[in-house]
N, CA, C, O and the ligand as a Tripos MOL2 file, in Angstrom:
@<TRIPOS>MOLECULE
protein
  293   291    74     0     0
PROTEIN
NO_CHARGES

@<TRIPOS>ATOM
      1 N          82.5560   65.1700   30.6860 N.3       1 MET1
      2 CA         83.4070   64.3920   29.7810 C.3       1 MET1
      3 C          83.7690   63.0470   30.3620 C.2       1 MET1
      4 O          84.1870   62.9430   31.5150 O.2       1 MET1
      5 N          83.6170   62.0930   29.6080 N.am      2 GLU2
      6 CA         83.7850   60.7260   29.9280 C.3       2 GLU2
      7 C          85.3770   60.3780   30.0310 C.2       2 GLU2
      8 O          86.1570   60.6670   29.1230 O.2       2 GLU2
      9 N          85.7650   59.7380   31.2130 N.am      3 ARG3
     10 CA         87.0960   59.4270   31.4600 C.3       3 ARG3
     11 C          87.4160   58.0570   30.9440 C.2       3 ARG3
     12 O          87.2580   57.0560   31.6430 O.2       3 ARG3
     13 N          87.8850   58.0190   29.6660 N.am      4 ALA4
     14 CA         88.1670   56.7320   29.1290 C.3       4 ALA4
     15 C          89.4570   56.0780   29.6350 C.2       4 ALA4
     16 O          90.4300   56.7750   29.9220 O.2       4 ALA4
     17 N          89.4700   54.8050   29.7400 N.am      5 GLN5
     18 CA         90.5600   54.1810   30.2360 C.3       5 GLN5
     19 C          90.9540   52.9370   29.4050 C.2       5 GLN5
     20 O          90.0830   52.2990   28.8130 O.2       5 GLN5
     21 N          92.1690   52.6100   29.3590 N.am      6 TYR6
     22 CA         92.5850   51.3860   28.7210 C.3       6 TYR6
     23 C          92.2040   50.2280   29.6860 C.2       6 TYR6
     24 O          92.0380   50.3540   30.8990 O.2       6 TYR6
     25 N          92.0920   49.0910   28.9750 N.am      7 SER7
     26 CA         91.9920   47.8660   29.9360 C.3       7 SER7
     27 C          93.3950   47.4560   30.4590 C.2       7 SER7
     28 O          94.4010   47.9810   29.9810 O.2       7 SER7
     29 N          93.4600   46.5970   31.3600 N.am      8 PRO8
     30 CA         94.7480   46.2510   31.9850 C.3       8 PRO8
     31 C          95.5960   45.6220   30.8930 C.2       8 PRO8
     32 O          96.8070   45.8450   30.8750 O.2       8 PRO8
     33 N          95.0560   44.8940   30.0380 N.am      9 GLU9
     34 CA         95.8600   44.2370   28.9980 C.3       9 GLU9
     35 C          96.5190   45.2270   28.0200 C.2       9 GLU9
     36 O          97.6250   45.0060   27.5280 O.2       9 GLU9
     37 N          95.7950   46.3240   27.7630 N.am     10 GLU10
     38 CA         96.2250   47.3460   26.8730 C.3      10 GLU10
     39 C          97.3040   48.2450   27.5910 C.2      10 GLU10
     40 O          98.2490   48.7360   26.9730 O.2      10 GLU10
     41 N          97.1040   48.4150   28.8680 N.am     11 GLU11
     42 CA         98.1010   49.2000   29.6240 C.3      11 GLU11
     43 C          99.4120   48.3990   29.6330 C.2      11 GLU11
     44 O         100.4960   48.9350   29.4010 O.2      11 GLU11
     45 N          99.2720   47.1330   29.9020 N.am     12 ALA12
     46 CA        100.4450   46.2360   29.9460 C.3      12 ALA12
     47 C         101.3180   46.1850   28.7150 C.2      12 ALA12
     48 O         102.5480   46.1490   28.7430 O.2      12 ALA12
     49 N         100.5310   46.1850   27.5860 N.am     13 ALA13
     50 CA        101.1940   46.2600   26.3630 C.3      13 ALA13
     51 C         101.9240   47.5620   26.1130 C.2      13 ALA13
     52 O         103.0620   47.5670   25.6440 O.2      13 ALA13
     53 N         101.2950   48.6200   26.4160 N.am     14 ILE14
     54 CA        101.9200   49.9100   26.3100 C.3      14 ILE14
     55 C         103.1390   50.1030   27.1870 C.2      14 ILE14
     56 O         104.1500   50.6600   26.7590 O.2      14 ILE14
     57 N         103.0340   49.6520   28.3790 N.am     15 ARG15
     58 CA        104.2120   49.7450   29.1500 C.3      15 ARG15
     59 C         105.3600   48.8470   28.7420 C.2      15 ARG15
     60 O         106.5320   49.1840   28.9070 O.2      15 ARG15
     61 N         104.9870   47.6810   28.1990 N.am     16 GLN16
     62 CA        106.0360   46.8240   27.7930 C.3      16 GLN16
     63 C         106.7340   47.4490   26.5680 C.2      16 GLN16
     64 O         107.9520   47.3250   26.4420 O.2      16 GLN16
     65 N         106.0090   48.1030   25.6800 N.am     17 ALA17
     66 CA        106.6400   48.6460   24.5790 C.3      17 ALA17
     67 C         107.5190   49.8210   24.8930 C.2      17 ALA17
     68 O         108.5270   50.0920   24.2410 O.2      17 ALA17
     69 N         107.0880   50.5030   25.9230 N.am     18 PHE18
     70 CA        107.8440   51.7310   26.3810 C.3      18 PHE18
     71 C         109.1280   51.3970   27.1650 C.2      18 PHE18
     72 O         110.1320   52.1090   27.1360 O.2      18 PHE18
     73 N         109.0080   50.2210   27.8900 N.am     19 SER19
     74 CA        110.2230   49.7330   28.7020 C.3      19 SER19
     75 C         111.2020   49.0770   27.8080 C.2      19 SER19
     76 O         112.3710   48.9300   28.1660 O.2      19 SER19
     77 N         110.7220   48.6350   26.5320 N.am     20 ALA20
     78 CA        111.5510   48.1420   25.5810 C.3      20 ALA20
     79 C         112.3590   49.1820   24.7510 C.2      20 ALA20
     80 O         113.2830   48.8670   24.0000 O.2      20 ALA20
     81 N         111.9370   50.4080   24.9520 N.am     21 GLY21
     82 CA        112.7010   51.5640   24.2560 C.3      21 GLY21
     83 C         111.9300   51.8870   22.9670 C.2      21 GLY21
     84 O         112.4790   52.4990   22.0510 O.2      21 GLY21
     85 N         110.6530   51.4740   22.9000 N.am     22 GLU22
     86 CA        109.8780   51.7970   21.6140 C.3      22 GLU22
     87 C         108.9090   52.8350   21.9040 C.2      22 GLU22
     88 O         108.5000   53.0170   23.0510 O.2      22 GLU22
     89 N         108.5180   53.5340   20.8960 N.am     23 THR23
     90 CA        107.5080   54.4260   21.1210 C.3      23 THR23
     91 C         106.1370   53.7590   21.0660 C.2      23 THR23
     92 O         105.7260   53.1990   20.0500 O.2      23 THR23
     93 N         105.4380   53.8460   22.2220 N.am     24 PRO24
     94 CA        104.1740   53.0050   22.3910 C.3      24 PRO24
     95 C         103.1590   53.6800   21.3880 C.2      24 PRO24
     96 O         103.1530   54.8880   21.1540 O.2      24 PRO24
     97 N         102.2950   52.7520   20.8160 N.am     25 HIS25
     98 CA        101.2710   53.2870   20.0510 C.3      25 HIS25
     99 C          99.9790   52.8180   20.7320 C.2      25 HIS25
    100 O          99.8750   51.7260   21.2910 O.2      25 HIS25
    101 N          98.9760   53.7580   20.6350 N.am     26 CYS26
    102 CA         97.5280   53.5050   21.1990 C.3      26 CYS26
    103 C          96.9760   52.3830   20.6250 C.2      26 CYS26
    104 O          96.7810   52.3530   19.4100 O.2      26 CYS26
    105 N          96.6660   51.3490   21.4250 N.am     27 PRO27
    106 CA         95.9570   50.1420   20.8660 C.3      27 PRO27
    107 C          94.6390   50.4950   20.3780 C.2      27 PRO27
    108 O          94.1380   49.6640   19.6200 O.2      27 PRO27
    109 N          93.9660   51.5230   20.6320 N.am     28 ARG28
    110 CA         92.6020   51.8270   20.1490 C.3      28 ARG28
    111 C          92.6770   52.5180   18.7960 C.2      28 ARG28
    112 O          91.8670   52.1600   17.9410 O.2      28 ARG28
    113 N          93.5910   53.5040   18.4970 N.am     29 ASP29
    114 CA         93.5640   54.1220   17.2810 C.3      29 ASP29
    115 C          94.9100   54.1840   16.6120 C.2      29 ASP29
    116 O          95.0700   54.7390   15.5250 O.2      29 ASP29
    117 N          95.9090   53.5780   17.3140 N.am     30 GLY30
    118 CA         97.2480   53.5330   16.5340 C.3      30 GLY30
    119 C          98.1270   54.7700   16.5830 C.2      30 GLY30
    120 O          99.2020   54.8190   15.9860 O.2      30 GLY30
    121 N          97.6520   55.7460   17.2930 N.am     31 ALA31
    122 CA         98.3960   57.0060   17.4140 C.3      31 ALA31
    123 C          99.7760   56.6240   18.1800 C.2      31 ALA31
    124 O          99.8930   55.7430   19.0320 O.2      31 ALA31
    125 N         100.7720   57.4610   17.7020 N.am     32 ALA32
    126 CA        102.0060   57.4230   18.5270 C.3      32 ALA32
    127 C         101.7530   58.1770   19.9230 C.2      32 ALA32
    128 O         101.2690   59.3080   19.8960 O.2      32 ALA32
    129 N         102.0530   57.6010   21.0610 N.am     33 MET33
    130 CA        101.7920   58.1830   22.1990 C.3      33 MET33
    131 C         102.8540   59.2100   22.6300 C.2      33 MET33
    132 O         104.0210   59.0110   22.2950 O.2      33 MET33
    133 N         102.5500   60.2050   23.2910 N.am     34 THR34
    134 CA        103.5070   61.2130   23.8150 C.3      34 THR34
    135 C         103.8060   60.8770   25.1860 C.2      34 THR34
    136 O         102.9500   60.3770   25.9160 O.2      34 THR34
    137 N         105.1130   61.1580   25.6140 N.am     35 THR35
    138 CA        105.5480   60.8040   26.9320 C.3      35 THR35
    139 C         105.7940   62.1290   27.7780 C.2      35 THR35
    140 O         106.3410   63.0940   27.2430 O.2      35 THR35
    141 N         105.4590   62.1580   28.8600 N.am     36 ARG36
    142 CA        105.7630   63.3120   29.7920 C.3      36 ARG36
    143 C         106.3480   62.8030   31.1620 C.2      36 ARG36
    144 O         105.7680   61.9260   31.8020 O.2      36 ARG36
    145 N         107.4570   63.3570   31.5650 N.am     37 SER37
    146 CA        108.1420   62.9250   32.7770 C.3      37 SER37
    147 C         107.5620   63.5700   33.8930 C.2      37 SER37
    148 O         107.3200   64.7740   33.8170 O.2      37 SER37
    149 N         107.2840   62.8750   35.0070 N.am     38 ILE38
    150 CA        106.6750   63.3440   36.2160 C.3      38 ILE38
    151 C         107.8020   63.3480   37.2810 C.2      38 ILE38
    152 O         108.3640   62.2880   37.5570 O.2      38 ILE38
    153 N         108.0950   64.3280   37.7900 N.am     39 GLY39
    154 CA        109.2170   64.3880   38.7590 C.3      39 GLY39
    155 C         108.7660   63.7000   40.0870 C.2      39 GLY39
    156 O         107.6960   63.1310   40.3020 O.2      39 GLY39
    157 N         109.7400   63.8670   40.8610 N.am     40 GLY40
    158 CA        109.3660   63.3230   42.2540 C.3      40 GLY40
    159 C         110.1530   62.0010   42.6850 C.2      40 GLY40
    160 O         109.7020   61.2240   43.5280 O.2      40 GLY40
    161 N         111.2720   61.8330   42.0810 N.am     41 GLY41
    162 CA        112.0700   60.6330   42.3380 C.3      41 GLY41
    163 C         112.7580   60.9140   43.6340 C.2      41 GLY41
    164 O         113.1720   62.0420   43.9020 O.2      41 GLY41
    165 N         112.8840   59.8600   44.4680 N.am     42 SER42
    166 CA        113.3700   60.0320   45.7860 C.3      42 SER42
    167 C         114.7650   59.4270   45.8000 C.2      42 SER42
    168 O         114.8810   58.2020   45.8450 O.2      42 SER42
    169 N         115.8650   60.2480   45.7620 N.am     43 PHE43
    170 CA        117.2350   59.6430   45.7680 C.3      43 PHE43
    171 C         117.7190   59.1460   47.0390 C.2      43 PHE43
    172 O         118.6110   58.3010   47.1110 O.2      43 PHE43
    173 N         117.1090   59.6880   48.1000 N.am     44 GLY44
    174 CA        117.5690   59.4050   49.3530 C.3      44 GLY44
    175 C         117.3470   57.9650   49.8380 C.2      44 GLY44
    176 O         117.9610   57.4970   50.7970 O.2      44 GLY44
    177 N         116.4710   57.3150   49.1520 N.am     45 LEU45
    178 CA        116.0650   55.9400   49.5490 C.3      45 LEU45
    179 C         116.9190   54.8300   48.9760 C.2      45 LEU45
    180 O         116.6820   53.6510   49.2400 O.2      45 LEU45
    181 N         117.9690   55.2310   48.1480 N.am     46 GLY46
    182 CA        118.7400   54.2430   47.5280 C.3      46 GLY46
    183 C         118.3350   53.8920   46.0450 C.2      46 GLY46
    184 O         119.0820   53.2280   45.3250 O.2      46 GLY46
    185 N         117.2370   54.3240   45.6700 N.am     47 TYR47
    186 CA        116.8160   54.1600   44.3640 C.3      47 TYR47
    187 C         116.0090   55.3970   43.8940 C.2      47 TYR47
    188 O         115.3960   56.0940   44.7030 O.2      47 TYR47
    189 N         116.0280   55.6370   42.6240 N.am     48 ALA48
    190 CA        115.2060   56.6950   42.0530 C.3      48 ALA48
    191 C         113.9650   56.1130   41.3400 C.2      48 ALA48
    192 O         114.0600   55.1000   40.6470 O.2      48 ALA48
    193 N         112.9350   56.6910   41.5000 N.am     49 ARG49
    194 CA        111.7360   56.2650   40.8160 C.3      49 ARG49
    195 C         111.3450   57.2190   39.7800 C.2      49 ARG49
    196 O         111.0050   58.3650   40.0750 O.2      49 ARG49
    197 N         111.3800   56.7940   38.5840 N.am     50 ARG50
    198 CA        111.0050   57.6180   37.5190 C.3      50 ARG50
    199 C         109.5540   57.3130   37.0610 C.2      50 ARG50
    200 O         109.1470   56.1650   36.8860 O.2      50 ARG50
    201 N         108.8270   58.3970   36.8860 N.am     51 ARG51
    202 CA        107.4980   58.1350   36.3950 C.3      51 ARG51
    203 C         107.2550   58.8530   35.0780 C.2      51 ARG51
    204 O         107.5160   60.0470   34.9340 O.2      51 ARG51
    205 N         106.7940   58.1550   34.2100 N.am     52 GLU52
    206 CA        106.4280   58.7460   32.8760 C.3      52 GLU52
    207 C         104.9540   58.6330   32.6930 C.2      52 GLU52
    208 O         104.3310   57.6060   32.9590 O.2      52 GLU52
    209 N         104.4390   59.6860   32.2470 N.am     53 TRP53
    210 CA        102.9970   59.7310   31.7750 C.3      53 TRP53
    211 C         102.8320   59.6000   30.2700 C.2      53 TRP53
    212 O         103.2120   60.5180   29.5430 O.2      53 TRP53
    213 N         102.2820   58.4980   29.7700 N.am     54 LEU54
    214 CA        102.0680   58.2210   28.4090 C.3      54 LEU54
    215 C         100.6830   58.5570   28.0230 C.2      54 LEU54
    216 O          99.7020   58.0320   28.5500 O.2      54 LEU54
    217 N         100.6250   59.4960   27.0380 N.am     55 ILE55
    218 CA         99.3580   60.0100   26.6790 C.3      55 ILE55
    219 C          99.0870   59.8570   25.2080 C.2      55 ILE55
    220 O          99.9280   60.1380   24.3540 O.2      55 ILE55
    221 N          97.8850   59.4010   24.9430 N.am     56 CYS56
    222 CA         97.5600   59.2310   23.4530 C.3      56 CYS56
    223 C          96.8580   60.6650   23.0200 C.2      56 CYS56
    224 O          95.8410   61.1130   23.5490 O.2      56 CYS56
    225 N          97.5290   61.2320   22.0610 N.am     57 PRO57
    226 CA         96.9010   62.5910   21.5410 C.3      57 PRO57
    227 C          95.6140   62.5560   20.9930 C.2      57 PRO57
    228 O          94.8920   63.5530   20.9470 O.2      57 PRO57
    229 N          95.2470   61.2820   20.5120 N.am     58 GLU58
    230 CA         93.9050   61.1760   19.7740 C.3      58 GLU58
    231 C          92.7650   60.9610   20.6850 C.2      58 GLU58
    232 O          91.7790   61.6930   20.6030 O.2      58 GLU58
    233 N          92.8370   59.9680   21.5810 N.am     59 CYS59
    234 CA         91.6820   59.6580   22.3880 C.3      59 CYS59
    235 C          91.9960   60.0970   23.8640 C.2      59 CYS59
    236 O          91.1630   59.8310   24.7310 O.2      59 CYS59
    237 N          93.0780   60.7120   24.1730 N.am     60 ARG60
    238 CA         93.4610   61.2380   25.3750 C.3      60 ARG60
    239 C          93.3650   60.3000   26.4420 C.2      60 ARG60
    240 O          93.2130   60.7280   27.5870 O.2      60 ARG60
    241 N          93.4340   59.0710   26.2170 N.am     61 ARG61
    242 CA         93.6470   58.0040   27.2780 C.3      61 ARG61
    243 C          95.1160   58.0640   27.6950 C.2      61 ARG61
    244 O          95.9750   58.3820   26.8730 O.2      61 ARG61
    245 N          95.4070   57.7700   28.9240 N.am     62 SER62
    246 CA         96.8010   57.8580   29.4370 C.3      62 SER62
    247 C          97.1680   56.7510   30.3580 C.2      62 SER62
    248 O          96.2950   56.2120   31.0390 O.2      62 SER62
    249 N          98.3670   56.3960   30.4150 N.am     63 VAL63
    250 CA         98.8950   55.4030   31.3040 C.3      63 VAL63
    251 C         100.1390   55.9730   32.0870 C.2      63 VAL63
    252 O         101.0510   56.5780   31.5240 O.2      63 VAL63
    253 N         100.0870   55.7210   33.4380 N.am     64 ILE64
    254 CA        101.2470   56.0270   34.0950 C.3      64 ILE64
    255 C         102.3390   54.9200   34.1670 C.2      64 ILE64
    256 O         102.0360   53.7790   34.5150 O.2      64 ILE64
    257 N         103.4300   55.2180   33.8820 N.am     65 PHE65
    258 CA        104.5480   54.2340   33.7560 C.3      65 PHE65
    259 C         105.5600   54.4960   34.9620 C.2      65 PHE65
    260 O         106.2680   55.5010   35.0280 O.2      65 PHE65
    261 N         105.5430   53.5240   35.8560 N.am     66 ASP66
    262 CA        106.4600   53.6290   36.9670 C.3      66 ASP66
    263 C         107.6570   52.9300   36.7350 C.2      66 ASP66
    264 O         107.6700   51.7030   36.6320 O.2      66 ASP66
    265 N         108.7740   53.7040   36.6380 N.am     67 GLN67
    266 CA        110.1570   52.9470   36.3880 C.3      67 GLN67
    267 C         110.9530   53.0730   37.5580 C.2      67 GLN67
    268 O         111.4010   54.1520   37.9460 O.2      67 GLN67
    269 N         111.1390   51.9560   38.1400 N.am     68 LYS68
    270 CA        112.0210   51.7090   39.2990 C.3      68 LYS68
    271 C         113.3760   51.5300   38.8630 C.2      68 LYS68
    272 O         113.6380   50.5250   38.2020 O.2      68 LYS68
    273 N         114.2780   52.3630   39.1400 N.am     69 ARG69
    274 CA        115.7290   52.1480   38.6310 C.3      69 ARG69
    275 C         116.4890   51.3210   39.6590 C.2      69 ARG69
    276 O         116.7870   51.7560   40.7710 O.2      69 ARG69
    277 N         116.7920   50.0710   39.2070 N.am     70 GLY70
    278 CA        117.4430   49.1490   40.1530 C.3      70 GLY70
    279 C         118.8640   49.2570   40.1380 C.2      70 GLY70
    280 O         119.4450   50.3350   40.2670 O.2      70 GLY70
    281 N         119.4400   48.1500   39.9820 N.am     71 THR71
    282 CA        120.9700   48.0630   40.1020 C.3      71 THR71
    283 C         121.6930   48.2460   38.9590 C.2      71 THR71
    284 O         122.8770   48.5770   39.0070 O.2      71 THR71
    285 N         121.0120   48.0360   37.7670 N.am     72 ARG72
    286 CA        121.7980   48.3020   36.4590 C.3      72 ARG72
    287 C         121.8600   49.8550   36.1440 C.2      72 ARG72
    288 O         120.8750   50.5910   36.1930 O.2      72 ARG72
    289 N         123.0650   50.2320   35.8340 N.am     73 ASN73
    290 CA        123.3120   51.6680   35.5530 C.3      73 ASN73
    291 C         124.2830   51.7300   34.3570 C.2      73 ASN73
    292 O         124.6540   52.8180   33.9180 O.2      73 ASN73
    293 ZN         94.1870   56.5740   21.4300 Zn       74 ZN74
@<TRIPOS>BOND
     1     1     2 1
     2     2     3 1
     3     3     4 2
     4     3     5 am
     5     5     6 1
     6     6     7 1
     7     7     8 2
     8     7     9 am
     9     9    10 1
    10    10    11 1
    11    11    12 2
    12    11    13 am
    13    13    14 1
    14    14    15 1
    15    15    16 2
    16    15    17 am
    17    17    18 1
    18    18    19 1
    19    19    20 2
    20    19    21 am
    21    21    22 1
    22    22    23 1
    23    23    24 2
    24    23    25 am
    25    25    26 1
    26    26    27 1
    27    27    28 2
    28    27    29 am
    29    29    30 1
    30    30    31 1
    31    31    32 2
    32    31    33 am
    33    33    34 1
    34    34    35 1
    35    35    36 2
    36    35    37 am
    37    37    38 1
    38    38    39 1
    39    39    40 2
    40    39    41 am
    41    41    42 1
    42    42    43 1
    43    43    44 2
    44    43    45 am
    45    45    46 1
    46    46    47 1
    47    47    48 2
    48    47    49 am
    49    49    50 1
    50    50    51 1
    51    51    52 2
    52    51    53 am
    53    53    54 1
    54    54    55 1
    55    55    56 2
    56    55    57 am
    57    57    58 1
    58    58    59 1
    59    59    60 2
    60    59    61 am
    61    61    62 1
    62    62    63 1
    63    63    64 2
    64    63    65 am
    65    65    66 1
    66    66    67 1
    67    67    68 2
    68    67    69 am
    69    69    70 1
    70    70    71 1
    71    71    72 2
    72    71    73 am
    73    73    74 1
    74    74    75 1
    75    75    76 2
    76    75    77 am
    77    77    78 1
    78    78    79 1
    79    79    80 2
    80    79    81 am
    81    81    82 1
    82    82    83 1
    83    83    84 2
    84    83    85 am
    85    85    86 1
    86    86    87 1
    87    87    88 2
    88    87    89 am
    89    89    90 1
    90    90    91 1
    91    91    92 2
    92    91    93 am
    93    93    94 1
    94    94    95 1
    95    95    96 2
    96    95    97 am
    97    97    98 1
    98    98    99 1
    99    99   100 2
   100    99   101 am
   101   101   102 1
   102   102   103 1
   103   103   104 2
   104   103   105 am
   105   105   106 1
   106   106   107 1
   107   107   108 2
   108   107   109 am
   109   109   110 1
   110   110   111 1
   111   111   112 2
   112   111   113 am
   113   113   114 1
   114   114   115 1
   115   115   116 2
   116   115   117 am
   117   117   118 1
   118   118   119 1
   119   119   120 2
   120   119   121 am
   121   121   122 1
   122   122   123 1
   123   123   124 2
   124   123   125 am
   125   125   126 1
   126   126   127 1
   127   127   128 2
   128   127   129 am
   129   129   130 1
   130   130   131 1
   131   131   132 2
   132   131   133 am
   133   133   134 1
   134   134   135 1
   135   135   136 2
   136   135   137 am
   137   137   138 1
   138   138   139 1
   139   139   140 2
   140   139   141 am
   141   141   142 1
   142   142   143 1
   143   143   144 2
   144   143   145 am
   145   145   146 1
   146   146   147 1
   147   147   148 2
   148   147   149 am
   149   149   150 1
   150   150   151 1
   151   151   152 2
   152   151   153 am
   153   153   154 1
   154   154   155 1
   155   155   156 2
   156   155   157 am
   157   157   158 1
   158   158   159 1
   159   159   160 2
   160   159   161 am
   161   161   162 1
   162   162   163 1
   163   163   164 2
   164   163   165 am
   165   165   166 1
   166   166   167 1
   167   167   168 2
   168   167   169 am
   169   169   170 1
   170   170   171 1
   171   171   172 2
   172   171   173 am
   173   173   174 1
   174   174   175 1
   175   175   176 2
   176   175   177 am
   177   177   178 1
   178   178   179 1
   179   179   180 2
   180   179   181 am
   181   181   182 1
   182   182   183 1
   183   183   184 2
   184   183   185 am
   185   185   186 1
   186   186   187 1
   187   187   188 2
   188   187   189 am
   189   189   190 1
   190   190   191 1
   191   191   192 2
   192   191   193 am
   193   193   194 1
   194   194   195 1
   195   195   196 2
   196   195   197 am
   197   197   198 1
   198   198   199 1
   199   199   200 2
   200   199   201 am
   201   201   202 1
   202   202   203 1
   203   203   204 2
   204   203   205 am
   205   205   206 1
   206   206   207 1
   207   207   208 2
   208   207   209 am
   209   209   210 1
   210   210   211 1
   211   211   212 2
   212   211   213 am
   213   213   214 1
   214   214   215 1
   215   215   216 2
   216   215   217 am
   217   217   218 1
   218   218   219 1
   219   219   220 2
   220   219   221 am
   221   221   222 1
   222   222   223 1
   223   223   224 2
   224   223   225 am
   225   225   226 1
   226   226   227 1
   227   227   228 2
   228   227   229 am
   229   229   230 1
   230   230   231 1
   231   231   232 2
   232   231   233 am
   233   233   234 1
   234   234   235 1
   235   235   236 2
   236   235   237 am
   237   237   238 1
   238   238   239 1
   239   239   240 2
   240   239   241 am
   241   241   242 1
   242   242   243 1
   243   243   244 2
   244   243   245 am
   245   245   246 1
   246   246   247 1
   247   247   248 2
   248   247   249 am
   249   249   250 1
   250   250   251 1
   251   251   252 2
   252   251   253 am
   253   253   254 1
   254   254   255 1
   255   255   256 2
   256   255   257 am
   257   257   258 1
   258   258   259 1
   259   259   260 2
   260   259   261 am
   261   261   262 1
   262   262   263 1
   263   263   264 2
   264   263   265 am
   265   265   266 1
   266   266   267 1
   267   267   268 2
   268   267   269 am
   269   269   270 1
   270   270   271 1
   271   271   272 2
   272   271   273 am
   273   273   274 1
   274   274   275 1
   275   275   276 2
   276   275   277 am
   277   277   278 1
   278   278   279 1
   279   279   280 2
   280   279   281 am
   281   281   282 1
   282   282   283 1
   283   283   284 2
   284   283   285 am
   285   285   286 1
   286   286   287 1
   287   287   288 2
   288   287   289 am
   289   289   290 1
   290   290   291 1
   291   291   292 2
@<TRIPOS>SUBSTRUCTURE
     1 MET1         2 RESIDUE 1 A MET
     2 GLU2         6 RESIDUE 1 A GLU
     3 ARG3        10 RESIDUE 1 A ARG
     4 ALA4        14 RESIDUE 1 A ALA
     5 GLN5        18 RESIDUE 1 A GLN
     6 TYR6        22 RESIDUE 1 A TYR
     7 SER7        26 RESIDUE 1 A SER
     8 PRO8        30 RESIDUE 1 A PRO
     9 GLU9        34 RESIDUE 1 A GLU
    10 GLU10       38 RESIDUE 1 A GLU
    11 GLU11       42 RESIDUE 1 A GLU
    12 ALA12       46 RESIDUE 1 A ALA
    13 ALA13       50 RESIDUE 1 A ALA
    14 ILE14       54 RESIDUE 1 A ILE
    15 ARG15       58 RESIDUE 1 A ARG
    16 GLN16       62 RESIDUE 1 A GLN
    17 ALA17       66 RESIDUE 1 A ALA
    18 PHE18       70 RESIDUE 1 A PHE
    19 SER19       74 RESIDUE 1 A SER
    20 ALA20       78 RESIDUE 1 A ALA
    21 GLY21       82 RESIDUE 1 A GLY
    22 GLU22       86 RESIDUE 1 A GLU
    23 THR23       90 RESIDUE 1 A THR
    24 PRO24       94 RESIDUE 1 A PRO
    25 HIS25       98 RESIDUE 1 A HIS
    26 CYS26      102 RESIDUE 1 A CYS
    27 PRO27      106 RESIDUE 1 A PRO
    28 ARG28      110 RESIDUE 1 A ARG
    29 ASP29      114 RESIDUE 1 A ASP
    30 GLY30      118 RESIDUE 1 A GLY
    31 ALA31      122 RESIDUE 1 A ALA
    32 ALA32      126 RESIDUE 1 A ALA
    33 MET33      130 RESIDUE 1 A MET
    34 THR34      134 RESIDUE 1 A THR
    35 THR35      138 RESIDUE 1 A THR
    36 ARG36      142 RESIDUE 1 A ARG
    37 SER37      146 RESIDUE 1 A SER
    38 ILE38      150 RESIDUE 1 A ILE
    39 GLY39      154 RESIDUE 1 A GLY
    40 GLY40      158 RESIDUE 1 A GLY
    41 GLY41      162 RESIDUE 1 A GLY
    42 SER42      166 RESIDUE 1 A SER
    43 PHE43      170 RESIDUE 1 A PHE
    44 GLY44      174 RESIDUE 1 A GLY
    45 LEU45      178 RESIDUE 1 A LEU
    46 GLY46      182 RESIDUE 1 A GLY
    47 TYR47      186 RESIDUE 1 A TYR
    48 ALA48      190 RESIDUE 1 A ALA
    49 ARG49      194 RESIDUE 1 A ARG
    50 ARG50      198 RESIDUE 1 A ARG
    51 ARG51      202 RESIDUE 1 A ARG
    52 GLU52      206 RESIDUE 1 A GLU
    53 TRP53      210 RESIDUE 1 A TRP
    54 LEU54      214 RESIDUE 1 A LEU
    55 ILE55      218 RESIDUE 1 A ILE
    56 CYS56      222 RESIDUE 1 A CYS
    57 PRO57      226 RESIDUE 1 A PRO
    58 GLU58      230 RESIDUE 1 A GLU
    59 CYS59      234 RESIDUE 1 A CYS
    60 ARG60      238 RESIDUE 1 A ARG
    61 ARG61      242 RESIDUE 1 A ARG
    62 SER62      246 RESIDUE 1 A SER
    63 VAL63      250 RESIDUE 1 A VAL
    64 ILE64      254 RESIDUE 1 A ILE
    65 PHE65      258 RESIDUE 1 A PHE
    66 ASP66      262 RESIDUE 1 A ASP
    67 GLN67      266 RESIDUE 1 A GLN
    68 LYS68      270 RESIDUE 1 A LYS
    69 ARG69      274 RESIDUE 1 A ARG
    70 GLY70      278 RESIDUE 1 A GLY
    71 THR71      282 RESIDUE 1 A THR
    72 ARG72      286 RESIDUE 1 A ARG
    73 ASN73      290 RESIDUE 1 A ASN
    74 ZN74       293 GROUP 0 **** ****
């Protein structure tokens, strides 16, 4: 099975939409992407890193979204 990937521009657009609070849509087929939380935030370092896995249900391409939680709470 071929491992399809988004281009860096497409990944950036998806991450931007997600960080803006929108549901990202796949730039290839327009499908609403599903999000899956990946655990593993380290609270001991003063910040928590939240990772989201954005997956297109149509073409199965996926993007990892690394969300660093900064000072705003
Ligand atoms: Zn897709």
